[in-house]
C-alpha positions in Angstrom: -3.9 -18.1 -20.0 -4.9 -16.6 -23.4 -2.7 -16.9 -26.3 -1.2 -13.5 -25.7 -0.2 -14.5 -22.1 0.9 -17.8 -23.1 3.2 -16.4 -25.8 4.7 -13.9 -23.4 5.4 -16.5 -20.8 7.0 -18.9 -23.3 9.1 -16.0 -24.7 10.6 -14.9 -21.2 13.3 -17.4 -20.6 15.0 -17.6 -17.2 18.7 -17.9 -16.5 18.3 -21.7 -17.7 16.9 -20.6 -20.9 13.5 -22.1 -19.8 10.5 -19.9 -19.3 8.6 -20.0 -15.9 5.8 -21.9 -17.7 8.4 -24.3 -19.1 9.7 -25.1 -15.6 6.2 -25.5 -14.3 5.2 -27.9 -16.8 8.4 -30.0 -16.3 7.7 -30.0 -12.5 4.1 -31.0 -13.1 5.5 -33.9 -15.2 7.4 -35.3 -12.3 4.2 -36.1 -10.5 2.7 -39.5 -11.2 -0.9 -39.9 -12.0 -3.0 -42.8 -11.1 -5.8 -41.7 -13.5 -5.6 -39.9 -16.8 -8.6 -37.8 -16.3 -7.2 -36.5 -13.2 -4.0 -35.2 -15.0 -6.2 -33.7 -17.9 -8.3 -31.8 -15.5 -5.3 -30.5 -13.6 -3.7 -29.4 -17.0 -6.9 -27.3 -17.6 -7.0 -25.7 -14.1 -3.1 -25.0 -13.9 -2.1 -24.1 -17.5 -5.5 -23.2 -18.9 -5.0 -25.2 -22.0 -6.4 -28.2 -23.5 -4.8 -31.6 -23.1 -3.8 -31.6 -26.7 -2.1 -28.2 -26.6 -0.4 -29.0 -23.3 1.2 -32.0 -25.0 2.2 -30.0 -27.9 4.0 -27.6 -25.7 5.5 -30.3 -23.5 6.8 -32.2 -26.6 8.4 -28.8 -27.9 9.9 -28.3 -24.4 11.5 -31.8 -24.1 13.1 -31.4 -27.5 15.1 -28.4 -26.3 18.7 -28.8 -24.9 17.7 -26.3 -22.1 15.2 -28.8 -20.8 17.5 -31.7 -21.0 20.3 -29.6 -19.0 17.5 -28.6 -16.3 16.2 -32.1 -15.7 18.1 -34.8 -17.6 16.4 -37.8 -16.2 12.9 -36.5 -16.6 13.5 -35.2 -20.1 15.0 -38.6 -21.1 12.3 -40.5 -19.6 9.6 -38.5 -21.3 11.4 -38.6 -24.6 11.6 -42.6 -24.3 7.9 -42.7 -23.5 7.2 -40.6 -26.5 9.3 -42.7 -28.9 7.6 -45.9 -27.6 4.3 -44.5 -28.2 5.3 -43.6 -31.7 6.6 -47.1 -32.3 3.3 -48.6 -30.9 1.3 -46.3 -33.2 3.4 -47.2 -36.3 3.1 -50.8 -35.6 -0.8 -50.6 -35.4 -0.9 -48.7 -38.5 1.2 -51.4 -40.3 -1.1 -54.1 -38.7 1.7 -55.5 -36.4 1.8 -56.1 -32.7 3.6 -53.5 -30.7 
């Protein structure tokens, strides 16, 4: 997907308020990955974006009330994981154990 296509998909919400791409990303996140490299490769193949961009998009999606309404358990789990990683990063920066 180029930026123009990505913008079009992101701007075309379904009845739930989420775009088709947003639904696909949430469905993708429901899968479990044994190896990080496999997930990064799948992100590149399925969504045609870097892992960094994918996680930026994912974080924006999980902050929306539409995503929470569409899949509350998944979105809450992803938010908890993000908060945990943020706390660990902050603790490392402050020289504390996470």
